[in-house]
C-alpha positions in Angstrom: 24.6 18.0 37.7 22.8 20.6 39.8 23.8 23.3 37.4 22.3 21.4 34.5 19.1 20.8 36.5 18.8 24.5 37.3 19.4 25.4 33.7 16.7 23.0 32.5 14.4 24.2 35.3 14.8 27.8 34.2 14.3 26.8 30.6 11.1 24.9 31.5 10.0 27.9 33.6 10.7 30.3 30.7 8.7 28.0 28.3 5.9 27.8 30.8 5.8 31.6 31.1 5.8 31.9 27.3 3.1 29.3 27.1 0.9 31.1 29.6 1.5 34.4 27.8 0.6 32.8 24.4 -2.4 31.0 25.9 -3.7 34.2 27.4 -3.3 35.9 24.0 -5.0 33.0 22.3 -7.9 33.1 24.7 -8.3 36.9 24.1 -8.3 36.3 20.3 -10.9 33.6 20.7 -13.1 35.9 22.7 -12.7 38.6 20.2 -13.5 36.2 17.4 -16.7 35.1 19.2 -17.7 38.7 19.7 -17.1 39.5 16.0 -19.1 36.4 15.0 -22.0 37.4 17.3 -21.9 40.9 15.8 -22.0 39.4 12.3 -25.0 37.3 13.2 -26.7 40.3 14.7 -26.0 42.4 11.5 -27.3 39.5 9.3 -30.6 39.6 11.3 -30.9 43.4 11.0 -30.1 43.3 7.3 -32.8 40.6 6.8 -35.3 42.7 8.7 -34.4 45.8 6.7 -34.6 43.9 3.5 -38.1 42.6 4.3 -39.2 46.1 5.3 -37.9 47.4 2.0 -39.7 44.7 0.0 -42.9 45.5 1.9 -42.5 49.3 1.2 -41.9 48.6 -2.5 -45.0 46.4 -2.7 -47.0 49.2 -1.0 -45.6 51.8 -3.4 -46.6 49.6 -6.4 -50.1 49.1 -5.0 -50.5 52.9 -4.4 -49.2 53.6 -8.0 -51.8 51.1 -9.3 -54.6 52.7 -7.2 -53.5 56.1 -8.5 -53.8 55.0 -12.1 -57.3 53.7 -11.5 -58.2 56.9 -9.7 -56.7 59.0 -12.6 -58.7 57.0 -15.2 -61.9 57.5 -13.2 -61.2 61.3 -13.0 -60.6 61.4 -16.7 -63.8 59.6 -17.4 -65.7 61.9 -15.0 -64.2 65.0 -16.7 -65.2 63.6 -20.1 -68.8 63.0 -18.8 -68.9 66.5 -17.4 -67.7 68.1 -20.6 -70.3 66.1 -22.6 -73.0 67.1 -20.1 -72.0 70.8 -20.3 -72.1 70.6 -24.2 -75.5 68.9 -24.0 -76.7 71.6 -21.6 -75.4 74.3 -23.9 -77.2 72.7 -26.8 -80.4 72.4 -25.0 -80.2 76.0 -23.8 -79.6 77.1 -27.4 -82.6 75.1 -28.6 -84.7 76.5 -25.8 -83.6 80.1 -26.6 -84.4 79.4 -30.3 -87.9 78.2 -29.5 -88.7 81.4 -27.6 
């Protein structure tokens, strides 16, 4: 009877030892999982910030491109006016020279 008890006691002790070992391993895995989940949430936040910054930069670029087109059109108009004015000046100078 005593031998059976000691055998069961050792078996229970071995099971308890294995249980403690597995529980420690499970706790470590749970902690690692929480760390990975926290890191994933942090990355989601950083990705969202980067995405918003990218959209803002794209909007700024589009605005600058629009402003440049307006500026280019204005420069073209001013160049045309300058050319017409130079042609008128040349015509008036030719008329003035012809009168003298």
